[in-house]
All heavy atoms as an XYZ file, in Angstrom:
905
protein
N       0.859     -1.214     -0.018
C      -0.022      0.054     -0.021
C       0.819      1.238     -0.008
O       1.824      1.335      0.730
C      -0.893     -0.038      1.190
C      -1.404      1.347      1.576
S      -2.882      1.262      2.576
C      -3.258      3.012      2.385
N       0.546      2.169     -0.812
C       1.181      3.551     -0.841
C       0.445      4.380      0.030
O      -0.841      4.434      0.153
C       1.227      4.082     -2.215
C       2.044      3.109     -3.187
O       2.915      2.510     -2.653
N       1.722      3.178     -4.363
N       1.080      5.270      0.831
C       0.513      6.041      1.902
C       1.136      7.399      2.014
O       2.360      7.479      2.085
C       0.602      5.247      3.233
C      -0.004      5.976      4.427
C      -1.562      5.826      4.358
C       0.525      5.276      5.652
N       0.374      8.493      2.062
C       0.886      9.742      2.348
C       0.983      9.851      3.820
O       0.031      9.651      4.536
C       0.116     10.845      1.779
C       0.758     12.279      2.141
S      -0.206     13.685      1.578
C      -0.095     13.449     -0.154
N       2.242     10.107      4.393
C       2.374     10.143      5.852
C       2.020     11.560      6.345
O       1.315     11.635      7.336
C       3.847      9.789      6.189
C       4.204      8.410      5.627
C       4.145      9.962      7.670
C       3.441      7.233      6.490
N       2.523     12.561      5.783
C       2.253     13.902      6.201
C       2.764     14.919      5.203
O       3.277     14.625      4.178
C       2.903     14.294      7.619
C       4.395     14.129      7.560
O       5.074     14.163      6.555
N       4.952     13.845      8.737
N       2.356     16.210      5.421
C       2.727     17.282      4.491
C       3.145     18.387      5.364
O       2.714     18.694      6.442
C       1.427     17.818      3.756
C       1.839     18.991      2.808
C       0.809     16.669      2.894
N       4.274     19.077      4.897
C       4.822     20.141      5.637
C       4.769     21.402      4.653
O       5.147     21.268      3.488
C       6.275     19.958      6.102
C       6.753     20.979      7.008
C       7.755     22.037      6.462
N       8.774     21.404      5.607
C       9.424     22.107      4.713
N       9.101     23.355      4.519
N      10.300     21.564      3.943
N       4.343     22.573      5.148
C       4.286     23.735      4.337
C       4.895     24.917      5.087
O       4.656     25.109      6.242
C       2.791     24.092      3.955
C       2.674     25.357      3.200
N       1.978     26.409      3.569
C       3.191     25.658      1.949
C       2.041     27.340      2.660
N       2.767     26.886      1.643
N       5.689     25.674      4.423
C       6.312     26.950      5.003
C       6.399     27.944      3.906
O       6.581     27.710      2.686
C       7.719     26.532      5.530
C       8.731     26.203      4.503
C       8.210     27.669      6.453
N       6.208     29.172      4.366
C       6.361     30.414      3.430
C       7.740     31.037      3.446
O       8.386     30.918      4.443
C       5.284     31.443      3.864
C       3.816     31.044      3.688
N       3.286     30.943      2.455
C       2.912     30.730      4.632
C       2.008     30.531      2.660
N       1.773     30.466      3.901
N       8.070     31.624      2.358
C       9.236     32.405      2.282
C      10.505     31.719      2.632
O      11.277     32.138      3.454
C       9.151     33.723      3.146
C       8.022     34.621      2.659
O       7.856     34.740      1.414
N       7.351     35.250      3.539
N      10.794     30.588      1.909
C      12.053     29.844      2.125
C      12.932     30.118      0.886
O      13.008     31.275      0.410
C      11.830     28.382      2.332
C      11.246     28.151      3.781
C      10.871     27.703      1.341
N      13.491     29.108      0.304
C      14.346     29.278     -0.868
C      13.666     30.191     -1.951
O      12.497     29.916     -2.336
C      14.720     27.943     -1.481
N      14.457     31.130     -2.471
C      13.922     32.050     -3.499
C      12.653     32.807     -3.020
O      11.844     33.240     -3.928
C      13.740     31.359     -4.738
C      14.935     30.423     -5.169
C      14.857     29.067     -5.100
C      16.058     31.089     -5.644
C      15.969     28.382     -5.442
C      17.120     30.306     -6.068
C      17.114     28.917     -5.943
N      12.450     32.975     -1.717
C      11.273     33.610     -1.228
C       9.937     33.111     -1.686
O       9.042     33.745     -1.969
C      11.392     35.168     -1.485
C      12.577     35.745     -0.815
C      12.653     37.324     -1.021
O      11.746     37.851     -1.492
O      13.782     37.805     -0.802
N       9.872     31.748     -1.762
C       8.745     31.037     -2.278
C       8.185     30.126     -1.184
O       8.856     29.918     -0.222
C       9.018     30.254     -3.542
C       9.732     30.967     -4.662
C       8.683     31.776     -5.308
C       9.168     32.606     -6.511
N       8.472     33.576     -6.967
N       6.953     29.648     -1.343
C       6.414     28.693     -0.396
C       7.025     27.348     -0.790
O       7.380     27.041     -1.941
C       4.861     28.545     -0.589
O       4.213     29.734     -0.124
N       7.040     26.500      0.162
C       7.653     25.183     -0.027
C       6.722     24.186      0.598
O       6.277     24.228      1.736
C       8.992     25.087      0.782
C       9.714     23.767      0.589
O       9.739     23.303     -0.627
O      10.161     23.204      1.523
N       6.341     23.197     -0.317
C       5.514     21.993      0.154
C       6.342     20.813      0.118
O       7.077     20.505     -0.840
C       4.342     21.858     -0.797
C       3.226     22.899     -0.875
C       2.265     22.691     -2.023
C       2.423     22.836      0.523
N       6.329     20.084      1.144
C       7.223     18.919      1.400
C       6.270     17.770      1.793
O       5.669     17.703      2.830
C       8.123     19.227      2.556
C       9.200     18.239      2.815
C      10.036     17.806      1.819
C       9.321     17.703      4.118
C      11.078     16.910      2.145
C      10.326     16.771      4.436
C      11.161     16.369      3.471
N       6.142     16.796      0.776
C       5.166     15.686      1.005
C       6.019     14.472      1.381
O       7.063     14.204      0.780
C       4.456     15.328     -0.278
C       3.506     16.442     -0.702
C       3.906     17.507     -1.474
C       2.160     16.310     -0.283
C       3.037     18.520     -1.876
C       1.338     17.324     -0.637
C       1.733     18.369     -1.443
N       5.558     13.798      2.444
C       6.298     12.557      2.911
C       5.373     11.383      2.550
O       4.210     11.284      3.081
C       6.600     12.602      4.365
C       7.262     13.918      4.779
C       7.287     11.417      4.878
C       8.626     14.065      4.159
N       5.798     10.406      1.753
C       5.044      9.231      1.464
C       5.795      7.989      1.697
O       7.005      7.939      1.720
C       4.724      9.322     -0.067
S       3.823     10.733     -0.651
N       5.042      6.932      2.069
C       5.601      5.638      2.305
C       5.015      4.769      1.080
O       3.857      4.715      0.896
C       5.215      4.985      3.653
C       5.744      3.720      3.856
S       5.437      3.092      5.535
C       6.694      3.908      6.544
N       6.028      4.313      0.258
C       5.719      3.632     -0.985
C       6.358      2.269     -1.015
O       7.397      2.027     -0.457
C       6.140      4.477     -2.197
C       5.719      5.994     -2.212
C       6.481      6.700     -3.281
C       4.168      6.067     -2.444
N       5.782      1.396     -1.794
C       6.369      0.118     -2.113
C       7.075      0.198     -3.428
O       6.351      0.560     -4.469
C       5.386     -0.937     -2.026
C       4.849     -1.253     -0.714
C       4.152     -2.524     -0.577
N       3.619     -2.620      0.795
C       2.698     -3.399      1.204
N       1.967     -4.104      0.314
N       2.368     -3.478      2.442
N       8.356     -0.096     -3.643
C       8.938     -0.001     -4.905
C       8.477     -1.005     -5.853
O       8.139     -2.130     -5.511
C      10.449     -0.137     -4.549
C      10.415     -0.928     -3.336
C       9.231     -0.546     -2.553
N       8.525     -0.671     -7.134
C       8.236     -1.726     -8.154
C       9.404     -2.623     -8.428
O       9.265     -3.752     -8.823
C       7.804     -1.024     -9.539
C       6.533     -0.129     -9.468
C       6.286      0.574    -10.752
C       5.369     -0.971     -9.023
N      10.558     -2.135     -8.130
C      11.759     -2.920     -8.201
C      12.849     -2.299     -7.290
O      12.616     -1.255     -6.756
C      12.358     -2.975     -9.656
O      13.067     -1.750     -9.951
N      14.022     -2.871     -7.108
C      15.053     -2.365     -6.248
C      16.038     -1.511     -7.083
O      16.906     -0.873     -6.546
C      15.766     -3.447     -5.596
O      16.405     -4.346     -6.487
N      15.845     -1.408     -8.393
C      16.741     -0.665     -9.222
C      16.441      0.831     -9.081
O      15.203      1.240     -9.049
C      16.505     -1.123    -10.730
C      17.384     -0.358    -11.706
C      17.111     -0.728    -13.094
C      18.030      0.076    -13.990
N      17.577      0.142    -15.342
N      17.452      1.674     -9.040
C      17.295      2.976     -8.898
C      17.873      3.753    -10.157
O      19.045      3.422    -10.539
C      18.118      3.672     -7.670
C      17.543      3.045     -6.362
C      17.977      5.125     -7.653
C      18.239      3.384     -5.150
N      17.144      4.475    -10.851
C      17.603      5.125    -12.027
C      17.881      6.606    -11.661
O      16.968      7.323    -11.225
C      16.598      5.011    -13.160
O      16.314      3.712    -13.409
C      17.086      5.816    -14.438
N      19.046      7.147    -11.758
C      19.432      8.473    -11.380
C      19.563      9.345    -12.599
O      20.249      9.030    -13.535
C      20.707      8.486    -10.570
C      21.278      9.836    -10.291
C      20.567      7.557     -9.336
N      18.856     10.491    -12.537
C      19.018     11.538    -13.546
C      20.155     12.442    -13.070
O      20.172     13.092    -12.201
C      17.776     12.448    -13.666
C      17.817     13.519    -14.662
O      18.966     13.875    -15.039
O      16.803     13.968    -15.026
N      21.345     12.258    -13.765
C      22.574     12.937    -13.348
C      22.460     14.515    -13.300
O      23.281     15.158    -12.692
C      23.779     12.588    -14.302
C      24.086     11.020    -14.156
O      23.880     10.558    -13.021
O      24.485     10.460    -15.204
N      21.522     15.034    -14.007
C      21.313     16.452    -14.047
C      20.630     16.989    -12.767
O      20.735     18.118    -12.382
C      20.564     16.983    -15.243
C      21.274     16.690    -16.658
C      20.300     17.112    -17.742
C      22.585     17.523    -16.648
N      19.865     16.076    -12.234
C      18.991     16.446    -11.020
C      19.483     15.919     -9.719
O      19.311     16.479     -8.675
C      17.574     15.838    -11.190
C      16.801     16.529    -12.339
C      16.321     17.951    -12.028
O      16.050     18.170    -10.738
O      16.184     18.718    -12.914
N      20.170     14.719     -9.739
C      20.522     13.979     -8.520
C      21.919     13.600     -8.461
O      22.395     13.034     -9.572
C      19.610     12.733     -8.280
C      18.147     13.093     -8.303
C      20.072     11.952     -7.049
C      17.206     12.014     -8.307
N      22.693     13.905     -7.464
C      24.093     13.573     -7.442
C      24.305     12.031     -7.100
O      25.142     11.421     -7.625
C      24.784     14.418     -6.316
C      26.310     14.052     -6.327
C      26.940     14.992     -5.237
O      26.663     16.137     -5.134
O      27.808     14.492     -4.454
N      23.442     11.506     -6.172
C      23.651     10.091     -5.760
C      22.227      9.639     -5.192
O      21.485     10.423     -4.702
C      24.755      9.946     -4.790
N      22.032      8.300     -5.305
C      20.885      7.754     -4.703
C      21.144      6.280     -4.342
O      21.878      5.590     -5.050
C      19.724      7.749     -5.665
N      20.581      5.856     -3.275
C      20.837      4.450     -2.829
C      19.696      4.019     -1.915
O      19.094      4.867     -1.190
C      22.287      4.317     -2.148
C      22.364      4.942     -0.775
C      23.658      4.626     -0.202
C      23.820      5.110      1.192
N      25.015      4.699      1.907
N      19.541      2.707     -1.765
C      18.672      2.118     -0.756
C      19.495      1.995      0.443
O      20.731      1.697      0.412
C      18.095      0.819     -1.177
C      17.195      0.820     -2.293
C      17.519      0.467     -3.570
C      15.859      1.263     -2.293
N      16.393      0.688     -4.363
C      15.282      1.153     -3.633
C      15.036      1.768     -1.300
C      13.994      1.461     -3.883
C      13.689      2.093     -1.721
C      13.251      1.919     -2.964
N      18.975      2.221      1.625
C      19.595      2.084      2.959
C      18.710      1.568      4.033
O      17.483      1.823      3.949
C      20.441      3.344      3.366
C      19.482      4.427      3.784
S      20.391      5.852      4.501
C      21.199      6.527      3.066
N      19.232      0.789      4.915
C      18.384      0.338      5.993
C      17.961      1.554      6.796
O      18.666      2.532      6.995
C      19.371     -0.523      6.947
C      20.475     -0.877      6.018
C      20.596      0.266      4.931
N      16.861      1.413      7.486
C      16.215      2.557      8.235
C      17.229      2.977      9.365
O      17.360      4.180      9.527
C      14.844      2.072      8.830
C      14.187      3.115      9.691
C      13.808      4.365      8.898
C      12.925      2.553     10.246
N      17.855      2.035     10.018
C      18.775      2.387     11.063
C      19.852      3.357     10.523
O      20.263      4.231     11.183
C      19.379      1.090     11.676
C      20.541      1.488     12.633
C      18.298      0.361     12.416
N      20.427      2.996      9.343
C      21.525      3.800      8.780
C      20.943      5.188      8.436
O      21.653      6.271      8.638
C      22.082      3.073      7.537
C      23.219      3.853      6.868
C      23.609      3.187      5.611
O      23.406      1.865      5.355
O      24.255      3.863      4.721
N      19.736      5.253      7.878
C      19.120      6.535      7.507
C      18.948      7.452      8.776
O      19.364      8.611      8.834
C      17.768      6.277      6.834
C      17.081      7.669      6.630
C      17.452      8.478      5.535
C      15.970      7.983      7.334
C      16.646      9.557      5.288
C      15.259      9.109      7.166
C      15.617      9.926      6.113
N      18.369      6.830      9.829
C      18.142      7.499     11.078
C      19.369      8.052     11.655
O      19.451      9.057     12.361
C      17.342      6.656     12.068
C      17.245      7.289     13.455
C      15.976      6.310     11.478
N      20.507      7.297     11.592
C      21.771      7.683     12.161
C      22.476      8.860     11.539
O      23.452      9.317     12.058
C      22.663      6.481     12.335
C      22.296      5.524     13.379
O      21.538      5.877     14.272
O      22.773      4.379     13.364
N      22.053      9.274     10.426
C      22.682     10.395      9.701
C      22.619     11.702     10.591
O      21.601     11.914     11.197
C      22.047     10.649      8.384
C      22.219      9.527      7.398
C      21.447      9.846      6.173
O      22.081     10.312      5.140
N      20.198      9.670      6.081
N      23.630     12.493     10.620
C      23.639     13.762     11.426
C      22.480     14.669     11.036
O      21.819     15.304     11.903
C      24.977     14.425     11.126
C      25.853     13.284     10.768
C      24.908     12.278     10.031
N      22.176     14.836      9.770
C      21.068     15.649      9.302
C      19.703     15.229      9.921
O      18.919     16.144     10.448
C      20.826     15.595      7.770
C      19.635     16.335      7.217
C      19.884     17.859      7.419
C      19.426     16.059      5.767
N      19.434     13.931     10.079
C      18.272     13.388     10.649
C      18.310     13.671     12.163
O      17.366     14.120     12.733
C      18.053     11.917     10.363
C      17.957     11.765      8.799
C      16.778     11.456     10.994
C      16.914     12.557      8.040
N      19.414     13.351     12.801
C      19.614     13.404     14.267
C      19.502     14.855     14.742
O      18.978     15.066     15.868
C      20.828     12.808     14.691
C      20.934     11.340     14.562
C      19.915     10.703     15.443
O      19.832     10.962     16.652
N      19.171      9.722     14.997
N      19.881     15.875     13.958
C      19.886     17.254     14.380
C      18.699     18.027     14.033
O      18.653     19.187     14.416
C      21.172     17.854     13.842
C      22.483     17.240     14.312
C      23.719     17.677     13.534
O      23.603     18.486     12.619
O      24.749     17.106     13.795
N      17.779     17.426     13.394
C      16.641     18.246     12.934
C      15.385     17.685     13.503
O      14.958     16.491     13.242
C      16.565     18.134     11.307
C      15.450     19.069     10.834
O      14.214     18.698     10.958
O      15.688     20.107     10.225
N      14.597     18.481     14.327
C      13.493     17.953     15.058
C      12.296     17.577     14.080
O      11.588     16.533     14.326
C      12.943     18.899     16.042
O      12.595     20.210     15.354
N      12.223     18.190     12.857
C      11.182     17.848     11.969
C      11.465     16.456     11.387
O      10.562     15.560     11.295
C      11.115     18.799     10.760
C       9.963     18.413      9.785
S       9.882     19.530      8.393
C      11.368     19.081      7.441
N      12.754     16.174     11.008
C      13.029     14.883     10.415
C      12.968     13.806     11.466
O      12.521     12.613     11.179
C      14.468     14.870      9.787
C      14.508     15.492      8.392
C      15.422     16.454      8.117
C      13.626     15.119      7.351
C      15.502     17.107      6.866
C      13.810     15.677      6.162
C      14.665     16.680      5.903
N      13.262     14.079     12.650
C      13.234     13.078     13.756
C      11.676     12.733     13.943
O      11.342     11.536     14.152
C      13.758     13.583     15.041
C      15.311     13.624     15.018
C      15.912     14.165     16.281
C      15.944     13.116     17.342
N      16.619     13.571     18.523
N      10.801     13.750     13.871
C       9.375     13.461     14.038
C       8.827     12.584     12.846
O       8.112     11.616     13.014
C       8.520     14.760     14.089
C       7.097     14.535     14.339
C       6.857     13.864     15.652
C       5.372     13.762     15.932
N       5.101     12.891     17.058
N       9.314     12.859     11.666
C       8.927     12.069     10.430
C       9.349     10.570     10.598
O       8.632      9.733     10.351
C       9.536     12.724      9.201
C       8.837     14.056      8.892
C       9.390     11.730      7.946
C       9.549     14.831      7.842
N      10.639     10.392     11.125
C      11.152      9.056     11.370
C      10.257      8.419     12.459
O       9.872      7.206     12.288
C      12.551      9.017     11.753
C      13.021      7.752     12.331
C      13.457      9.455     10.550
N       9.795      9.114     13.463
C       8.908      8.537     14.455
C       7.637      8.012     13.857
O       7.127      7.017     14.231
C       8.664      9.598     15.633
C       9.851      9.794     16.468
O      10.825      9.002     16.479
O       9.761     10.851     17.211
N       7.154      8.809     12.943
C       5.882      8.446     12.253
C       6.054      7.185     11.382
O       5.200      6.359     11.340
C       5.372      9.687     11.481
C       4.914     10.782     12.401
C       4.204      9.256     10.557
C       4.557     12.100     11.633
N       7.180      7.233     10.674
C       7.497      6.012      9.845
C       7.532      4.762     10.691
O       6.994      3.752     10.338
C       8.877      6.103      9.046
C       8.776      6.949      7.880
C       9.861      7.697      7.468
C       7.645      7.033      7.117
C       9.820      8.521      6.327
C       7.585      7.820      5.880
C       8.707      8.551      5.514
N       8.214      4.830     11.835
C       8.415      3.675     12.680
C       7.000      3.309     13.288
O       6.773      2.180     13.402
C       9.453      3.953     13.754
C      10.870      4.063     13.150
C       9.350      2.945     14.914
C      11.896      4.660     14.061
N       6.258      4.249     13.668
C       4.849      3.954     14.092
C       4.104      3.188     13.004
O       3.324      2.255     13.312
C       4.102      5.208     14.587
N       4.200      3.664     11.768
C       3.524      2.989     10.675
C       3.997      1.530     10.480
O       3.162      0.635     10.297
C       3.801      3.821      9.356
C       3.218      3.212      8.112
C       1.710      3.001      8.216
N       1.241      2.197      6.942
C       0.111      2.009      6.708
N      -0.913      2.304      7.561
N      -0.194      1.305      5.645
N       5.330      1.417     10.550
C       5.843      0.070     10.395
C       5.366     -0.926     11.538
O       5.153     -2.051     11.375
C       7.385      0.114     10.378
C       8.046      0.676      9.119
C       9.468      0.882      9.328
C       7.710     -0.159      7.869
N       5.130     -0.208     12.694
C       4.654     -1.029     13.861
C       3.104     -1.147     13.857
O       2.492     -1.547     14.903
N       2.485     -0.668     12.795
C       0.999     -0.728     12.640
C       0.219      0.135     13.762
O      -0.884     -0.200     14.129
C       0.515     -2.225     12.678
C       1.101     -2.998     11.515
C       0.549     -4.391     11.583
C       1.207     -5.161     10.389
N       0.646     -6.601     10.386
N       0.940      1.284     14.060
C       0.296      2.049     15.087
C      -0.091      3.482     14.487
O      -0.534      4.391     15.226
C       1.329      2.339     16.217
C       1.603      1.080     17.003
C       2.605      1.452     18.232
N       3.650      2.339     17.900
C       4.827      1.969     17.378
N       5.071      0.698     17.104
N       5.816      2.775     17.158
N      -0.004      3.597     13.141
C      -0.347      4.855     12.454
C      -0.855      4.561     11.138
O      -0.207      3.823     10.380
C       0.908      5.791     12.504
C       0.602      7.065     11.709
C      -0.164      8.090     12.231
C       1.108      7.333     10.439
C      -0.428      9.204     11.576
C       0.894      8.445      9.757
C       0.103      9.528     10.327
O      -0.174     10.604      9.626
N      -2.093      5.089     10.792
C      -2.645      4.757      9.541
C      -2.370      5.803      8.423
O      -2.611      5.552      7.280
C      -4.166      4.623      9.671
S      -4.634      3.250     10.747
N      -1.871      6.988      8.761
C      -1.518      7.918      7.774
C      -2.641      8.638      7.135
O      -3.779      8.541      7.579
N      -2.397      9.239      6.081
C      -3.356      9.956      5.290
C      -3.750      9.085      4.167
O      -2.982      8.846      3.296
C      -2.838     11.333      4.785
C      -2.368     12.255      5.852
C      -1.705     13.560      5.172
C      -3.391     12.676      6.763
N      -5.005      8.628      4.053
C      -5.463      7.778      2.988
C      -5.903      8.629      1.841
O      -6.465      9.642      2.076
C      -6.573      6.946      3.543
O      -6.228      6.145      4.550
N      -5.724      8.107      0.606
C      -6.118      8.762     -0.580
C      -7.590      8.377     -0.903
O      -7.971      7.153     -0.868
C      -5.209      8.342     -1.768
O      -3.895      8.507     -1.451
C      -5.543      9.117     -3.009
N      -8.403      9.330     -1.192
C      -9.810      9.117     -1.532
C     -10.049      9.941     -2.854
O      -9.778     11.106     -2.905
C     -10.751      9.564     -0.424
C     -10.500      8.890      0.843
N     -11.061      7.687      1.194
C      -9.650      9.070      1.850
C     -10.666      7.179      2.335
N      -9.839      8.078      2.805
N     -10.540      9.247     -3.840
C     -10.853      9.882     -5.057
C     -12.326     10.473     -5.006
O     -13.235      9.779     -4.717
C     -10.867      8.817     -6.322
C      -9.423      8.129     -6.401
C      -8.322      9.149     -6.705
O      -8.491      9.976     -7.609
N      -7.236      9.073     -6.019
N     -12.397     11.772     -5.260
C     -13.705     12.383     -5.262
C     -13.889     13.313     -6.513
O     -12.893     13.733     -7.084
C     -13.919     13.307     -4.028
C     -13.882     12.474     -2.717
C     -12.753     14.392     -3.906
N     -15.045     13.517     -6.906
C     -15.342     14.392     -8.046
C     -15.816     15.707     -7.535
O     -16.705     15.865     -6.706
C     -16.424     13.802     -8.997
C     -16.806     14.746    -10.089
C     -16.054     12.451     -9.527
N     -15.163     16.801     -8.040
C     -15.480     18.083     -7.552
C     -16.628     18.694     -8.421
O     -16.553     18.564     -9.745
C     -14.249     18.987     -7.695
O     -14.613     20.397     -7.475
N     -17.568     19.385     -7.861
C     -18.649     19.998     -8.647
C     -18.075     21.209     -9.407
O     -18.707     21.568    -10.480
C     -19.754     20.442     -7.696
C     -20.972     20.931     -8.400
C     -22.092     21.103     -7.448
C     -23.334     21.521     -8.186
N     -24.528     21.334     -7.512
N     -17.028     21.780     -8.968
C     -16.480     22.979     -9.642
C     -15.990     22.664    -11.169
O     -16.276     23.358    -11.971
C     -15.282     23.515     -8.906
C     -15.611     24.122     -7.590
C     -15.305     23.517     -6.370
C     -16.376     25.276     -7.534
C     -15.623     24.080     -5.196
C     -16.798     25.853     -6.333
C     -16.406     25.259     -5.160
N     -15.299     21.517    -11.297
C     -14.857     21.160    -12.651
C     -15.289     19.748    -13.082
O     -14.980     19.454    -14.224
C     -13.311     21.296    -12.727
C     -12.539     20.374    -11.703
O     -13.157     19.463    -11.186
O     -11.367     20.579    -11.555
N     -15.917     18.978    -12.298
C     -16.374     17.638    -12.717
C     -15.216     16.659    -12.786
O     -15.464     15.546    -13.281
N     -14.083     17.028    -12.361
C     -12.945     16.128    -12.476
C     -12.611     15.385    -11.143
O     -12.989     15.874    -10.094
C     -11.662     16.863    -12.961
C     -11.893     17.478    -14.291
C     -10.600     18.219    -14.794
C     -10.740     18.777    -16.073
N      -9.570     19.550    -16.490
N     -11.981     14.224    -11.318
C     -11.595     13.543    -10.145
C     -10.348     14.182     -9.447
O      -9.405     14.502    -10.140
C     -11.305     12.041    -10.431
C     -12.556     11.326    -11.079
C     -10.676     11.254     -9.340
C     -12.336      9.876    -11.454
N     -10.408     14.315     -8.163
C      -9.271     14.912     -7.415
C      -8.987     13.829     -6.347
O      -9.820     12.939     -5.938
C      -9.742     16.130     -6.733
O     -10.001     17.126     -7.685
N      -7.708     13.829     -5.879
C      -7.331     13.068     -4.758
C      -7.415     13.852     -3.502
O      -6.754     14.942     -3.368
C      -5.868     12.611     -4.878
O      -5.797     11.741     -6.025
N      -8.226     13.448     -2.537
C      -8.364     14.089     -1.266
C      -7.718     13.189     -0.139
O      -7.937     12.002     -0.170
C      -9.795     14.278     -0.968
C     -10.171     14.968      0.325
C      -9.660     16.432      0.323
C     -11.626     14.945      0.574
N      -6.756     13.797      0.624
C      -5.993     12.963      1.609
C      -6.442     13.319      2.989
O      -6.510     14.555      3.313
C      -4.569     13.262      1.512
C      -3.913     12.894      0.172
C      -3.901     13.788     -0.880
C      -3.462     11.644     -0.102
C      -3.378     13.553     -2.132
C      -2.878     11.304     -1.280
C      -2.925     12.252     -2.309
O      -2.356     11.893     -3.544
N      -6.811     12.318      3.768
C      -7.214     12.557      5.142
C      -6.956     11.331      5.967
O      -6.876     10.205      5.443
C      -8.631     13.091      5.335
C      -9.708     12.279      4.719
C     -10.390     11.385      5.411
C     -10.124     12.605      3.367
C     -11.414     10.609      4.833
C     -11.096     11.779      2.791
C     -11.803     10.873      3.492
O     -12.813     10.157      2.927
N      -6.918     11.429      7.302
C      -6.615     10.295      8.227
C      -7.885      9.656      8.522
O      -8.816     10.216      9.201
C      -5.974     10.898      9.450
C      -5.316      9.788     10.214
O      -5.831      8.724     10.321
N      -4.267     10.168     10.964
N      -7.993      8.437      8.198
C      -9.168      7.534      8.510
C      -8.720      6.082      8.544
O      -7.723      5.737      7.849
C     -10.251      7.660      7.527
C      -9.843      7.242      6.085
C     -11.530      6.992      7.958
N      -9.242      5.346      9.421
C      -8.935      3.931      9.467
C      -9.732      3.264      8.356
O     -10.956      3.304      8.326
C      -9.240      3.298     10.755
C      -8.292      3.883     11.832
C      -8.997      1.749     10.736
C      -8.584      3.447     13.229
N      -9.028      2.686      7.345
C      -9.617      2.110      6.182
C      -9.706      0.584      6.366
O      -8.706     -0.030      6.674
C      -8.804      2.397      4.950
C      -9.396      1.997      3.684
O     -10.343      1.109      3.641
O      -8.949      2.516      2.716
N     -10.883      0.070      6.296
C     -11.037     -1.345      6.449
C     -10.253     -2.235      5.502
O      -9.963     -3.384      5.707
C     -12.645     -1.786      6.397
C     -13.329     -1.283      7.514
O     -12.852     -1.094      8.621
N     -14.666     -0.994      7.323
N      -9.891     -1.627      4.371
C      -9.131     -2.387      3.347
C      -7.672     -2.402      3.733
O      -6.890     -3.015      3.096
C      -9.348     -1.818      1.930
C     -10.728     -1.917      1.423
C     -10.963     -1.199      0.113
O      -9.926     -0.847     -0.523
O     -12.085     -1.049     -0.228
N      -7.237     -1.529      4.635
C      -5.756     -1.424      4.907
C      -5.433     -2.394      6.012
O      -5.772     -2.148      7.155
C      -5.506      0.009      5.362
C      -4.038      0.291      5.606
O      -3.242     -0.732      5.576
O      -3.628      1.383      5.832
N      -4.677     -3.455      5.614
C      -4.320     -4.451      6.635
C      -3.119     -4.092      7.536
O      -2.720     -4.885      8.340
C      -4.095     -5.813      5.950
C      -2.966     -5.820      4.964
O      -2.358     -4.668      4.700
O      -2.580     -6.816      4.370
N      -2.631     -2.908      7.274
C      -1.484     -2.446      8.132
C      -1.962     -1.442      9.277
O      -1.117     -0.912     10.030
C      -0.445     -1.674      7.249
C       0.337     -2.664      6.382
O       0.658     -3.700      6.833
N       0.554     -2.270      5.167
N      -3.248     -1.230      9.379
C      -3.752     -0.382     10.498
C      -4.406     -1.181     11.534
O      -5.037     -2.232     11.287
C      -4.783      0.675      9.903
S      -4.076      1.975      8.954
N      -4.177     -0.709     12.778
C      -4.934     -1.275     13.898
C      -6.225     -0.577     14.146
O      -6.407      0.543     13.571
C      -4.076     -1.298     15.090
C      -2.845     -2.235     14.908
C      -3.654      0.038     15.606
N      -7.107     -1.064     14.953
C      -8.333     -0.305     15.347
C      -9.442     -0.641     14.474
O     -10.508      0.063     14.461
N      -9.399     -1.742     13.673
C     -10.475     -1.936     12.686
C     -11.699     -2.491     13.447
O     -11.618     -3.103     14.517
C     -10.080     -3.013     11.643
C      -8.995     -2.528     10.824
C      -8.681     -3.665      9.842
C      -7.428     -3.384      9.161
N      -6.884     -4.389      8.338
């Protein structure tokens, strides 16, 4: 199951613009990583423990909270933001609406 964990928004950061930061937990289609050399210097899979031990993660309260949420999800103690497809009367198109609800189809959540 793919799941949006949380969203962070802040005004007036880089280039005096708003910044939206989406955190998702996804299942990969494969373990192969394709890197666009113009966009990304390096990419790799790493164990969660190795990721958490990085100084950037250890020194930033926001990243530490995100890791806590990931660990809660892995322990089936957090259901995250579920995606719900809805049609808007404004344009008649399908939109994705994300909100926290225990979904009976989600076998990774407790409290069913």
